[in-house]
N, C-alpha and C positions, 0 to 999 in steps of 0.2 A: 511736332508731326510724328506719328507712329510709323515706323518702317518695318516691314516684315520680309525676311529673306529666308531662303531654304538652301542648305548646303549639305554636302556629303563628306567632306573632309576638312581638317584644319587648314590644309594647304590651299583650299579654295579661297581663303582670305575673307570669306563672308563673316567670320566670327570677329574680325577686327574692323571696327567701324571708324573710318577716317573722319566722319562727321561728328563723332561723339565729343561732347564738351563736359565741363564740370557739372552742368545741369542736366546731363543725359544719363539715364540709368539703362544699362544694357542687360537684357534678360534673354537667355537661351532656353528653349523648351523642346521636348520631344513631341512627335505627332500623335499624342495620346489624348483621349477625351478629357480626362481630369487635368492634365497639364495645360491643354489649350484653355480650359475654363479658368483655372486658378491664375494663369499667367495674364490673361486678358483682363481679369478682374483687378489684379494688382496694378496692371498698366493703367487701367481706367482711373483708379483711385489716385495713383501718382500724378497723372496728368490733370484730372479734374479737381482734386482736393489739395494737392501738395505742390503744384506748379512745376513739375518736372516734365521734360521730354523723355520718351521711352523708345528704345531701339530694340525691336524683337527679332530674334533669329531662331529659326526652326532647324534642328539637327538631330542626329542620332545621339544617344546618351553618352557613349564613349567620347565622342567629339566634344560634347559639352563639358564633361569633366576635365578634359585636357585643356580646353580654352579657359575655364575658370582657374585652373592651376597656373596657367601661364599669365593670368591677369588680363586676358583679352575679352573676357565677359565678366559681368558683375554677379549675376544671380542665376540659379536654377531653383525653381519652386516645386519641383516634382521628383525629389530624390527619394527612392524607396529604400529606406535603411531601418535596421542595420543589416538586413539579409540579402534582398534581391539585388541591390547594387553593391554588395560587399566587395567584389573584385575591384570596382572603380574606387571605392573608398580606401581600400588597402593600397592602391597605387597612388592616389592623389590626396587622401584625406589630410595629410600633414600640411598641405598647401591650401586648405579650405577652411571656412568658418561655418559652424552649425548655428543657424538662427532659429532653431526650434521646429516643432511639429505643427502642421496645419490640420492634419486628419490622422488619427491614431490607429486606425484599424484597416490597413490596406491588405486586401486578400487577393492572392493570385492562385490560379489553378486551371484545371480543364473544365470547360463549361458546355452543357448540352441543353437543348430545349426541354421543358418540363414534361412534354408528352413522350419522351424517350424512356424506355424501360431499362434504365441502367442508373445505378446510384454511386458506384465506386470506380475509381481508376482501375483497380485490379480486375474488374469485370469487362473491360473494354474489348479484350480479345474475343469474348463470346459474340460480339457483334461487329467484328473487324470487317467482314465481307460487306455488311450493310453500309459501312463508312468508307469503303474503298481503301481501307488500311491507311487513312489519311487524317491527320490532325491539322486543322487550318490555323496557322500561326501569324505572328506579326513580324516586325523587323529583326534582322539577325543580331543587332546589338542590344536587344532588350534582355533584361535579366530573366524574364519569364521564358524566353526562348531557350536559354541555357538550361533552366530548370526543367523544361519540358523534355529536352534531350536526356537529362538525367533520369526523369520519370520513365521514359521509354526503356532505358537500360534497367532501372531498378525494378520495374514491374514486368520486364521481359515482354513488352508490348510489340505486337506484329504490326507496327505503324511507322509511317514516315511523317515528320513535321514538314508542312509546306509553308514556307515563309513568304510574307507579303508586306502588309502594313496594317495599322489599326483600322483605318477606314475600309480597306479591302476585306479585312476579317469581318467587320460588322455588316458589310454589304453581302458577303457570302452567308452569314448567319440569317440576315433578314430574308434573303431569297429562299433559304431552306425552310424557314418557318412559314413563309407564305405558301409553300407547297407541302407543308407538314412532312418534310423529308428529314432523315437523320443527318446529324452533323455534330462534330466535336471541335471546339475552338479553344485557343488559349485566351483566357479571360481574366478579368480582375474587377474588384469592387474597391472604390467607387467607379461606376461607369454608367452612362445614360442607358445602355442596353438593358440594365436590370429594371429601369423604370418603364421601359417600353414593351419588353418581352417577358414572358413567364419562363424563367431559366433556373437552372440549378448548377451549383458548383459540385463536381463529383468529390466524394470523400477521398481522402488521401491518407490511408492508414499508415503508410511508411514515412510520412512527414517530409516529403520532397519539397512541397511548396510552403514557404514560411508566411507569417504575419509580419507586416512592416508598418512603420509610420511614414507618412508623406511629409518629408522635411524640406526646409528651405536652407540652401547652402549658398555661400558666396565665396568670392576670391578673398584671400587674405588682405586685410586692410580696408575692406568695404565699410565695416561698422565705424571706423574712424573717419573715413571720407564722407559718409552719408549717415550720420548718427540718427537723424530723424526718420530716415527710411528704415534703418535697422530696428528702431523702436517700434515702428508701425508693423514690420514683418514679425517681430517677436510676439505682438498681440494678435496677429492675423491667424484665425482658426475657423474651421467650418465643420458643422455637423454633416452627417451623411445626407440628411434631407435637404439641407441648404446647398450642398455641392451638387446633388442630383437635380435640384431645381435649376441651378445655373447651367449645368451641362445640357439638360433637355431644352432650355431656352435657346442656347446657342445652336444645338443640332437642328431644332425645328424652325429656325429663322433663316431667311435668305439674306439677312443683313450681315455686315462684317461682325466678327466675334467681338471686337473691341466695342462696337456700338451696342451690341446686346448686353455685354458685361456692364457698360456704363449705365444702361437703363436699369439693369438688375440692381446695381449699387444704389441708384436713386430710390428704387422701390423698397430697398432695405437699409435706408439711411440710418436708423438707430444702431443697427449692427455695425455699419461702416464707421460711424462716429466712435463706437467703443474700441475700435482698432487704432484710431489716429492718435499720434502722440499729443500730449497736452500742449496747448499753445499759449 
């Protein structure tokens, strides 16, 4: 049985599953489009193809890294490294295992609709009034949130970052595009919004926003405890088109993300078979 929980702090005890057994894999994930997609795809494969139960927990990234380091969670499949999550890795990396990269070109930055006449972060002050001096952001614990605050200082932007969540950010973006209104958001690729909307990532001549790999990290000892799962995850990789296809399928469906991911896995069975450990 797949259980999904949402927590806001380690002390909520939501990251410690009393029901977990040796046949249960505990995966924590942030409320980000690609994290939801990759996590549910891995969960579907572990349950449908490898006979495991999977316990899913949604949390902020800092909480997840701490729980992995404490051994209370097994996996995070959406670690943006080596740059965006560098602070978390510096704090907890010695207590974690790196199981490799799923997608190698993770882009973060400031994103606007293509109809807006601005190309670079350094030009945002020219249209600050049109944007109400506001950048629509996501959660406080995200690496992109920290880097956006750095960008505001580095480019001397007359802007305030307004933090919410990934879904709230995309809802604001969709509403602006529907009305062809100006908006700037903190965005990243891969994300389904680039498949649905005509968007552009503003150029970043001062290099505030880095390029990362989307890596799989685990608690120490996970590979010894679950060698077949570790082998599967080391093989698990997705192209941008594959990941975009999965993200769009989940976002456009009213069904549970796990069910959509399971259907996607069946529709892409040769790819899934290539990831599974030799039996």
